[in-house]
N, CA, C and O of each residue as an XYZ file, in Angstrom:
640
protein
N       0.840     -1.185      0.000
C       0.000      0.000      0.000
C       0.885      1.248      0.000
O       1.807      1.365      0.808
N       0.599      2.167     -0.902
C       1.338      3.419     -0.985
C       0.830      4.362      0.101
O      -0.376      4.486      0.318
N       1.740      5.007      0.762
C       1.366      5.961      1.803
C       1.702      7.367      1.335
O       2.646      7.576      0.575
N       0.914      8.323      1.802
C       1.139      9.719      1.446
C       2.545     10.146      1.833
O       3.164     10.955      1.142
N       3.053      9.602      2.939
C       4.375      9.998      3.416
C       5.486      9.602      2.438
O       6.593     10.135      2.515
N       5.204      8.679      1.526
C       6.217      8.236      0.561
C       6.452      9.255     -0.548
O       7.454      9.180     -1.258
N       5.538     10.203     -0.700
C       5.665     11.234     -1.722
C       5.797     12.595     -1.060
O       5.172     12.858     -0.033
N       6.616     13.460     -1.655
C       6.605     14.849     -1.207
C       5.333     15.492     -1.768
O       4.697     14.932     -2.661
N       4.969     16.642     -1.258
C       3.781     17.342     -1.779
C       3.940     17.635     -3.265
O       2.994     17.474     -4.036
N       5.116     18.058     -3.663
C       5.376     18.371     -5.069
C       5.249     17.120     -5.935
O       4.654     17.176     -7.011
N       5.799     15.993     -5.482
C       5.688     14.749     -6.241
C       4.238     14.323     -6.386
O       3.804     13.959     -7.479
N       3.487     14.363     -5.299
C       2.088     13.960     -5.338
C       1.285     14.896     -6.238
O       0.475     14.437     -7.043
N       1.503     16.194     -6.108
C       0.806     17.157     -6.957
C       1.111     16.893     -8.429
O       0.206     16.887     -9.263
N       2.379     16.678     -8.744
C       2.781     16.461    -10.137
C       2.170     15.184    -10.702
O       1.658     15.187    -11.821
N       2.219     14.106     -9.949
C       1.651     12.837    -10.415
C       0.137     12.937    -10.608
O      -0.394     12.453    -11.608
N      -0.551     13.555     -9.668
C      -2.002     13.712     -9.796
C      -2.324     14.644    -10.964
O      -3.276     14.396    -11.703
N      -1.550     15.701    -11.138
C      -1.778     16.618    -12.261
C      -1.603     15.903    -13.599
O      -2.407     16.092    -14.511
N      -0.567     15.090    -13.723
C      -0.356     14.324    -14.961
C      -1.529     13.378    -15.185
O      -2.021     13.252    -16.306
N      -1.972     12.724    -14.141
C      -3.113     11.797    -14.246
C      -4.360     12.530    -14.727
O      -5.053     12.054    -15.627
N      -4.646     13.677    -14.137
C      -5.841     14.443    -14.505
C      -5.723     15.008    -15.920
O      -6.700     14.995    -16.670
N      -4.555     15.498    -16.290
C      -4.379     16.067    -17.635
C      -4.538     15.006    -18.724
O      -5.190     15.255    -19.738
N      -3.955     13.844    -18.526
C      -4.124     12.772    -19.506
C      -5.581     12.315    -19.517
O      -6.133     12.026    -20.578
N      -6.202     12.249    -18.345
C      -7.615     11.897    -18.259
C      -8.488     12.883    -19.021
O      -9.398     12.489    -19.750
N      -8.204     14.161    -18.847
C      -8.972     15.195    -19.553
C      -8.807     15.036    -21.062
O      -9.783     15.131    -21.807
N      -7.592     14.798    -21.511
C      -7.323     14.635    -22.943
C      -8.131     13.456    -23.495
O      -8.766     13.578    -24.543
N      -8.112     12.325    -22.800
C      -8.848     11.139    -23.242
C     -10.349     11.397    -23.240
O     -11.037     11.077    -24.209
N     -10.862     11.978    -22.150
C     -12.288     12.269    -22.056
C     -12.723     13.200    -23.190
O     -13.740     12.954    -23.840
N     -11.968     14.250    -23.423
C     -12.292     15.200    -24.487
C     -12.325     14.501    -25.849
O     -13.258     14.698    -26.627
N     -11.310     13.687    -26.134
C     -11.255     12.986    -27.419
C     -12.458     12.056    -27.587
O     -13.006     11.952    -28.685
N     -12.871     11.384    -26.519
C     -14.035     10.515    -26.589
C     -15.323     11.282    -26.807
O     -16.146     10.890    -27.633
N     -15.508     12.375    -26.072
C     -16.732     13.176    -26.179
C     -16.842     13.805    -27.565
O     -17.933     13.844    -28.135
N     -15.749     14.291    -28.107
C     -15.763     14.877    -29.456
C     -16.238     13.842    -30.472
O     -17.002     14.165    -31.382
N     -15.791     12.616    -30.319
C     -16.194     11.551    -31.247
C     -17.678     11.198    -31.058
O     -18.377     10.926    -32.034
N     -18.155     11.202    -29.815
C     -19.569     10.934    -29.549
C     -20.444     12.004    -30.185
O     -21.489     11.692    -30.758
N     -20.029     13.253    -30.090
C     -20.834     14.367    -30.576
C     -20.840     14.481    -32.096
O     -21.651     15.219    -32.655
N     -19.963     13.774    -32.760
C     -19.929     13.798    -34.224
C     -20.555     12.500    -34.735
O     -19.904     11.455    -34.717
N     -21.808     12.554    -35.190
C     -22.490     11.329    -35.612
C     -21.839     10.668    -36.834
O     -22.100      9.498    -37.114
N     -21.009     11.398    -37.550
C     -20.345     10.845    -38.731
C     -18.948     10.306    -38.434
O     -18.263      9.833    -39.341
N     -18.517     10.374    -37.163
C     -17.166      9.933    -36.848
C     -17.041      8.419    -36.991
O     -17.929      7.655    -36.611
N     -15.917      8.023    -37.547
C     -15.563      6.607    -37.643
C     -14.043      6.519    -37.638
O     -13.351      7.450    -38.052
N     -13.544      5.405    -37.172
C     -12.099      5.183    -37.186
C     -11.621      4.667    -38.545
O     -10.437      4.379    -38.717
N     -12.535      4.548    -39.506
C     -12.207      3.994    -40.816
C     -10.987      4.664    -41.448
O     -10.034      3.983    -41.826
N     -11.010      5.977    -41.563
C      -9.913      6.693    -42.228
C      -8.589      6.496    -41.490
O      -7.549      6.285    -42.113
N      -8.639      6.565    -40.159
C      -7.432      6.378    -39.352
C      -6.851      4.984    -39.560
O      -5.652      4.831    -39.790
N      -7.714      3.963    -39.477
C      -7.249      2.585    -39.646
C      -6.744      2.336    -41.062
O      -5.725      1.672    -41.257
N      -7.454      2.867    -42.040
C      -7.083      2.660    -43.444
C      -5.795      3.396    -43.807
O      -5.108      3.018    -44.755
N      -5.476      4.429    -43.065
C      -4.269      5.226    -43.305
C      -3.054      4.675    -42.561
O      -1.972      5.260    -42.610
N      -3.232      3.568    -41.885
C      -2.164      2.968    -41.084
C      -0.944      2.637    -41.939
O      -1.059      2.229    -43.095
N       0.213      2.823    -41.339
C       1.473      2.461    -41.990
C       2.342      1.743    -40.960
O       2.040      1.741    -39.767
N       3.390      1.153    -41.426
C       4.279      0.446    -40.512
C       4.018     -1.041    -40.536
O       3.297     -1.545    -41.397
N       4.610     -1.741    -39.588
C       4.603     -3.201    -39.566
C       3.213     -3.800    -39.383
O       2.931     -4.871    -39.919
N       2.344     -3.129    -38.637
C       1.038     -3.683    -38.313
C      -0.086     -3.141    -39.194
O      -1.259     -3.406    -38.932
N       0.259     -2.390    -40.229
C      -0.741     -1.792    -41.117
C      -1.731     -2.806    -41.682
O      -2.924     -2.506    -41.734
N      -1.292     -3.998    -42.110
C      -2.277     -4.949    -42.655
C      -3.378     -5.317    -41.660
O      -4.527     -5.511    -42.057
N      -3.047     -5.412    -40.397
C      -4.053     -5.746    -39.378
C      -5.068     -4.611    -39.244
O      -6.275     -4.853    -39.220
N      -4.579     -3.379    -39.157
C      -5.469     -2.239    -38.994
C      -6.331     -2.017    -40.238
O      -7.503     -1.659    -40.124
N      -5.761     -2.228    -41.415
C      -6.533     -2.087    -42.661
C      -7.597     -3.172    -42.767
O      -8.676     -2.930    -43.307
N      -7.304     -4.356    -42.259
C      -8.291     -5.438    -42.236
C      -9.457     -5.070    -41.324
O     -10.610     -5.341    -41.660
N      -9.173     -4.459    -40.180
C     -10.234     -4.001    -39.279
C     -11.126     -2.971    -39.976
O     -12.346     -2.985    -39.815
N     -10.504     -2.076    -40.753
C     -11.256     -1.035    -41.460
C     -12.126     -1.622    -42.561
O     -13.182     -1.068    -42.869
N     -11.711     -2.720    -43.152
C     -12.435     -3.285    -44.296
C     -13.637     -4.139    -43.886
O     -14.454     -4.490    -44.737
N     -13.760     -4.475    -42.615
C     -14.863     -5.307    -42.139
C     -15.825     -4.420    -41.337
O     -15.459     -3.916    -40.275
N     -17.047     -4.229    -41.834
C     -17.975     -3.283    -41.210
C     -18.358     -3.678    -39.781
O     -18.563     -2.805    -38.938
N     -18.455     -4.967    -39.503
C     -18.795     -5.409    -38.140
C     -17.640     -5.105    -37.195
O     -17.844     -4.543    -36.119
N     -16.427     -5.476    -37.597
C     -15.260     -5.193    -36.754
C     -15.056     -3.689    -36.588
O     -14.677     -3.221    -35.514
N     -15.308     -2.944    -37.651
C     -15.149     -1.491    -37.586
C     -16.109     -0.885    -36.566
O     -15.719      0.002    -35.807
N     -17.352     -1.349    -36.536
C     -18.298     -0.803    -35.560
C     -17.885     -1.171    -34.135
O     -18.094     -0.382    -33.213
N     -17.305     -2.352    -33.940
C     -16.800     -2.743    -32.615
C     -15.619     -1.857    -32.229
O     -15.543     -1.378    -31.097
N     -14.705     -1.638    -33.162
C     -13.542     -0.778    -32.909
C     -14.001      0.643    -32.574
O     -13.492      1.254    -31.635
N     -14.959      1.168    -33.338
C     -15.464      2.521    -33.080
C     -16.063      2.623    -31.677
O     -15.762      3.560    -30.937
N     -16.909      1.661    -31.314
C     -17.546      1.665    -29.994
C     -16.494      1.593    -28.883
O     -16.524      2.376    -27.934
N     -15.565      0.644    -29.018
C     -14.543      0.477    -27.974
C     -13.622      1.682    -27.888
O     -13.185      2.049    -26.797
N     -13.323      2.301    -29.020
C     -12.453      3.470    -29.030
C     -13.115      4.646    -28.315
O     -12.528      5.245    -27.414
N     -14.339      4.969    -28.722
C     -15.044      6.116    -28.153
C     -15.304      5.931    -26.661
O     -14.944      6.790    -25.856
N     -15.930      4.813    -26.292
C     -16.299      4.619    -24.896
C     -15.101      4.236    -24.040
O     -15.105      4.461    -22.829
N     -14.069      3.656    -24.664
C     -12.825      3.412    -23.947
C     -12.167      4.719    -23.549
O     -11.709      4.865    -22.416
N     -12.116      5.677    -24.478
C     -11.546      6.990    -24.177
C     -12.315      7.682    -23.053
O     -11.716      8.264    -22.148
N     -13.644      7.614    -23.117
C     -14.469      8.251    -22.083
C     -14.224      7.592    -20.723
O     -14.030      8.285    -19.724
N     -14.232      6.266    -20.683
C     -14.031      5.545    -19.413
C     -12.628      5.789    -18.861
O     -12.464      6.006    -17.661
N     -11.628      5.755    -19.720
C     -10.248      6.027    -19.285
C     -10.158      7.446    -18.741
O      -9.547      7.683    -17.699
N     -10.770      8.390    -19.456
C     -10.747      9.782    -19.018
C     -11.364      9.968    -17.647
O     -10.758     10.579    -16.766
N     -12.581      9.440    -17.458
C     -13.240      9.557    -16.150
C     -12.430      8.848    -15.064
O     -12.274      9.373    -13.961
N     -11.919      7.668    -15.372
C     -11.144      6.921    -14.383
C      -9.924      7.685    -13.911
O      -9.630      7.726    -12.717
N      -9.211      8.294    -14.858
C      -8.003      9.037    -14.488
C      -8.328     10.350    -13.785
O      -7.663     10.713    -12.815
N      -9.334     11.059    -14.261
C      -9.686     12.341    -13.645
C     -10.164     12.139    -12.204
O      -9.727     12.842    -11.293
N     -11.056     11.181    -12.013
C     -11.650     10.971    -10.692
C     -10.816     10.068     -9.794
O     -11.057      9.996     -8.589
N      -9.843      9.384    -10.370
C      -9.043      8.448     -9.584
C      -9.861      7.234     -9.183
O      -9.712      6.718     -8.075
N     -10.728      6.777    -10.083
C     -11.568      5.612     -9.800
C     -11.133      4.449    -10.699
O     -11.042      4.589    -11.919
N     -10.867      3.299    -10.069
C     -10.315      2.147    -10.781
C      -9.114      2.596    -11.616
O      -8.989      2.284    -12.800
N      -8.253      3.330    -10.953
C      -7.132      3.999    -11.613
C      -6.205      3.025    -12.317
O      -5.759      3.295    -13.433
N      -5.909      1.904    -11.689
C      -5.004      0.936    -12.307
C      -5.597      0.397    -13.606
O      -4.887      0.269    -14.603
N      -6.884      0.082    -13.602
C      -7.551     -0.408    -14.811
C      -7.564      0.677    -15.881
O      -7.296      0.394    -17.048
N      -7.870      1.913    -15.500
C      -7.884      3.025    -16.452
C      -6.498      3.262    -17.034
O      -6.360      3.532    -18.227
N      -5.477      3.162    -16.199
C      -4.103      3.394    -16.661
C      -3.664      2.308    -17.636
O      -3.125      2.615    -18.699
N      -3.885      1.058    -17.292
C      -3.504     -0.047    -18.187
C      -4.306      0.031    -19.495
O      -3.760     -0.193    -20.575
N      -5.596      0.348    -19.390
C      -6.425      0.486    -20.586
C      -5.916      1.615    -21.474
O      -5.901      1.490    -22.698
N      -5.503      2.710    -20.861
C      -4.923      3.826    -21.626
C      -3.641      3.433    -22.330
O      -3.414      3.810    -23.480
N      -2.799      2.670    -21.637
C      -1.548      2.196    -22.252
C      -1.860      1.338    -23.470
O      -1.233      1.488    -24.518
N      -2.836      0.433    -23.330
C      -3.196     -0.454    -24.445
C      -3.783      0.345    -25.609
O      -3.345      0.191    -26.749
N      -4.773      1.198    -25.327
C      -5.441      1.946    -26.396
C      -4.485      2.894    -27.111
O      -4.421      2.895    -28.340
N      -3.751      3.689    -26.367
C      -2.835      4.644    -26.995
C      -1.657      3.905    -27.632
O      -1.103      4.355    -28.635
N      -1.284      2.773    -27.045
C      -0.264      1.925    -27.671
C      -0.706      1.446    -29.047
O       0.101      1.375    -29.973
N      -1.991      1.118    -29.180
C      -2.521      0.719    -30.493
C      -2.455      1.878    -31.483
O      -2.179      1.670    -32.665
N      -2.707      3.100    -31.006
C      -2.551      4.268    -31.886
C      -1.108      4.360    -32.385
O      -0.861      4.646    -33.556
N      -0.162      4.112    -31.475
C       1.263      4.159    -31.847
C       1.590      3.108    -32.902
O       2.343      3.375    -33.839
N       1.026      1.919    -32.750
C       1.292      0.853    -33.716
C       0.642      1.135    -35.062
O       1.189      0.766    -36.101
N      -0.505      1.779    -35.057
C      -1.198      2.093    -36.296
C      -0.523      3.225    -37.054
O      -0.406      3.177    -38.278
N      -0.087      4.223    -36.340
C       0.522      5.406    -36.956
C       1.886      5.715    -36.321
O       2.047      6.735    -35.652
N       2.857      4.831    -36.535
C       4.181      5.106    -35.964
C       4.799      6.340    -36.622
O       4.576      6.611    -37.802
N       5.569      7.069    -35.844
C       6.228      8.268    -36.376
C       7.531      7.846    -37.047
O       8.623      8.007    -36.502
N       7.374      7.308    -38.236
C       8.519      6.856    -39.027
C       8.941      7.953    -39.998
O       8.121      8.767    -40.421
N      10.198      7.969    -40.340
C      10.723      8.993    -41.233
C      10.001      8.977    -42.578
O       9.634     10.028    -43.103
N       9.800      7.786    -43.131
C       9.225      7.681    -44.470
C       7.694      7.714    -44.487
O       7.096      7.665    -45.562
N       7.058      7.795    -43.336
C       5.589      7.757    -43.277
C       4.988      9.108    -43.636
O       5.365     10.139    -43.080
N       4.059      9.085    -44.565
C       3.294     10.281    -44.941
C       1.826      9.923    -44.818
O       1.272      9.212    -45.657
N       1.203     10.426    -43.759
C      -0.187     10.101    -43.511
C      -1.096     11.111    -44.185
O      -0.790     12.301    -44.251
N      -2.234     10.609    -44.690
C      -3.161     11.500    -45.386
C      -3.925     12.390    -44.419
O      -4.310     13.504    -44.774
N      -4.148     11.908    -43.193
C      -4.870     12.709    -42.219
C      -3.956     13.781    -41.631
O      -2.799     13.506    -41.312
N      -4.475     15.005    -41.485
C      -3.630     16.074    -40.948
C      -3.212     15.787    -39.511
O      -3.981     15.237    -38.723
N      -1.995     16.164    -39.190
C      -1.472     15.946    -37.850
C      -0.466     17.023    -37.515
O       0.189     17.575    -38.399
N      -0.349     17.317    -36.239
C       0.661     18.277    -35.803
C       1.974     17.561    -35.510
O       2.952     18.184    -35.098
N       1.989     16.249    -35.724
C       3.179     15.446    -35.453
C       4.256     15.722    -36.502
O       4.028     15.535    -37.697
N       5.399     16.155    -36.060
C       6.547     16.289    -36.941
C       7.748     15.592    -36.329
O       8.865     15.695    -36.834
N       7.508     14.883    -35.240
C       8.589     14.217    -34.525
C       9.051     12.982    -35.282
O       8.290     12.373    -36.035
N      10.302     12.630    -35.069
C      10.847     11.418    -35.666
C      10.946     10.372    -34.559
O      11.714     10.541    -33.612
N      10.185      9.310    -34.672
C      10.149      8.158    -33.770
C       9.375      8.402    -32.482
O       8.673      7.506    -32.012
N       9.486      9.580    -31.906
C       8.830      9.844    -30.619
C       7.742     10.887    -30.828
O       8.023     12.083    -30.902
N       6.497     10.428    -30.921
C       5.357     11.327    -31.064
C       4.617     11.457    -29.754
O       5.005     10.860    -28.749
N       3.552     12.237    -29.762
C       2.801     12.492    -28.521
C       2.224     11.211    -27.936
O       2.145     11.075    -26.716
N       1.821     10.276    -28.778
C       1.244      9.039    -28.249
C       2.281      8.197    -27.521
O       1.961      7.561    -26.516
N       3.491      8.180    -27.998
C       4.568      7.463    -27.298
C       4.807      8.117    -25.938
O       5.007      7.428    -24.937
N       4.784      9.436    -25.910
C       4.974     10.165    -24.654
C       3.822      9.859    -23.687
O       4.054      9.648    -22.497
N       2.583      9.834    -24.194
C       1.432      9.478    -23.353
C       1.582      8.083    -22.759
O       1.316      7.878    -21.575
N       2.006      7.129    -23.572
C       2.180      5.757    -23.077
C       3.198      5.739    -21.939
O       2.973      5.089    -20.919
N       4.304      6.440    -22.105
C       5.323      6.437    -21.051
C       4.878      7.204    -19.811
O       5.243      6.831    -18.696
N       4.102      8.262    -19.985
C       3.547      8.948    -18.810
C       2.567      8.038    -18.069
O       2.529      8.033    -16.839
N       1.781      7.275    -18.815
C       0.871      6.319    -18.175
C       1.653      5.223    -17.460
O       1.228      4.750    -16.406
N       2.781      4.816    -18.016
C       3.639      3.837    -17.326
C       4.173      4.412    -16.017
O       4.289      3.692    -15.025
N       4.496      5.698    -16.008
C       4.929      6.362    -14.771
C       3.790      6.322    -13.748
O       4.013      6.037    -12.571
N       2.569      6.610    -14.208
C       1.425      6.575    -13.294
C       1.150      5.162    -12.788
O       0.675      4.984    -11.666
N       1.443      4.171    -13.603
C       1.291      2.786    -13.166
C       2.327      2.451    -12.089
O       2.033      1.737    -11.131
N       3.539      2.976    -12.261
C       4.612      2.721    -11.295
C       4.418      3.514     -9.997
O       4.814      3.066     -8.921
N       3.809      4.685    -10.114
C       3.588      5.546     -8.949
C       2.097      5.874     -8.856
O       1.687      6.989     -9.180
N       1.293      4.922     -8.422
C      -0.154      5.120     -8.405
C      -0.576      6.167     -7.377
O      -0.010      6.262     -6.288
N      -1.579      6.945     -7.752
C      -2.057      7.998     -6.852
C      -3.539      7.881     -6.532
O      -4.034      8.592     -5.657
N      -4.248      7.014     -7.209
C      -5.696      6.913     -7.021
C      -6.105      6.580     -5.607
O      -7.150      7.032     -5.139
N      -5.292      5.791     -4.915
C      -5.639      5.408     -3.539
C      -5.238      6.493     -2.527
O      -5.547      6.392     -1.339
N      -4.554      7.519     -3.013
C      -4.180      8.640     -2.143
C      -5.088      9.834     -2.422
O      -5.651     10.427     -1.502
N      -5.223     10.181     -3.709
C      -6.072     11.284     -4.137
C      -6.993     10.742     -5.219
O      -6.604     10.634     -6.382
N      -8.208     10.404     -4.832
C      -9.159      9.880     -5.798
C     -10.213      9.014     -5.140
O     -10.158      8.742     -3.940
N     -11.165      8.590     -5.938
C     -12.264      7.764     -5.450
C     -11.746      6.409     -4.972
O     -12.336      5.804     -4.078
N     -10.654      5.929     -5.555
C     -10.072      4.656     -5.103
C      -9.765      4.667     -3.613
O      -9.791      3.622     -2.962
N      -9.478      5.826     -3.083
C      -9.195      5.946     -1.644
C     -10.401      5.495     -0.822
O     -10.258      4.864      0.225
N     -11.597      5.834     -1.320
C     -12.826      5.436     -0.627
C     -13.194      3.991     -0.942
O     -13.642      3.256     -0.063
N     -13.005      3.583     -2.197
C     -13.370      2.231     -2.618
C     -12.518      1.161     -1.956
O     -13.014      0.093     -1.596
N     -11.228      1.453     -1.797
C     -10.300      0.447     -1.305
C      -9.803      0.771      0.102
O      -8.709      0.368      0.498
N     -10.624      1.503      0.844
C     -10.271      1.866      2.217
C     -10.139      0.604      3.054
O     -11.027     -0.248      3.057
N      -9.038      0.495      3.753
C      -8.802     -0.674      4.609
C      -9.737     -0.628      5.801
O      -9.906      0.403      6.452
N     -10.344     -1.782      6.066
C     -11.209     -1.890      7.233
C     -10.372     -2.324      8.419
O      -9.579     -3.260      8.317
N     -10.544     -1.650      9.541
C      -9.758     -1.988     10.749
C     -10.449     -3.095     11.513
O      -9.956     -3.526     12.555
């Protein structure tokens, strides 16, 4: 069990701030997709490049799988966002975020020769924002804060 005394105030503030900021980003991305009735992951999956592109393009070409991917992507982002912001089921939200954003990294790796049709602010070589998000989530997994600052504190309160 992590104790508050193990973190300085600055460390705890920084870790919780990172958790909330990534949560907000995920929640926002999910809500934007919900509010757009025409949103689909089709273009993103079909634009995939790199080693795993055939898998992602296959997902885009199957309408049933595509609807499952769309549902899991949108509601996964929302659930991850709420989990991280509120500190509820934080470990599950963090691992889910690593998996989901990791899949984004595999679909659209920041390779030198990659030219994606969808507009992006990414100009980085090898290390894009999604790679950074995955590593920040790994930090949150290594230094969990939900049981100190969050709903997890109430859910997993030790009974004396």
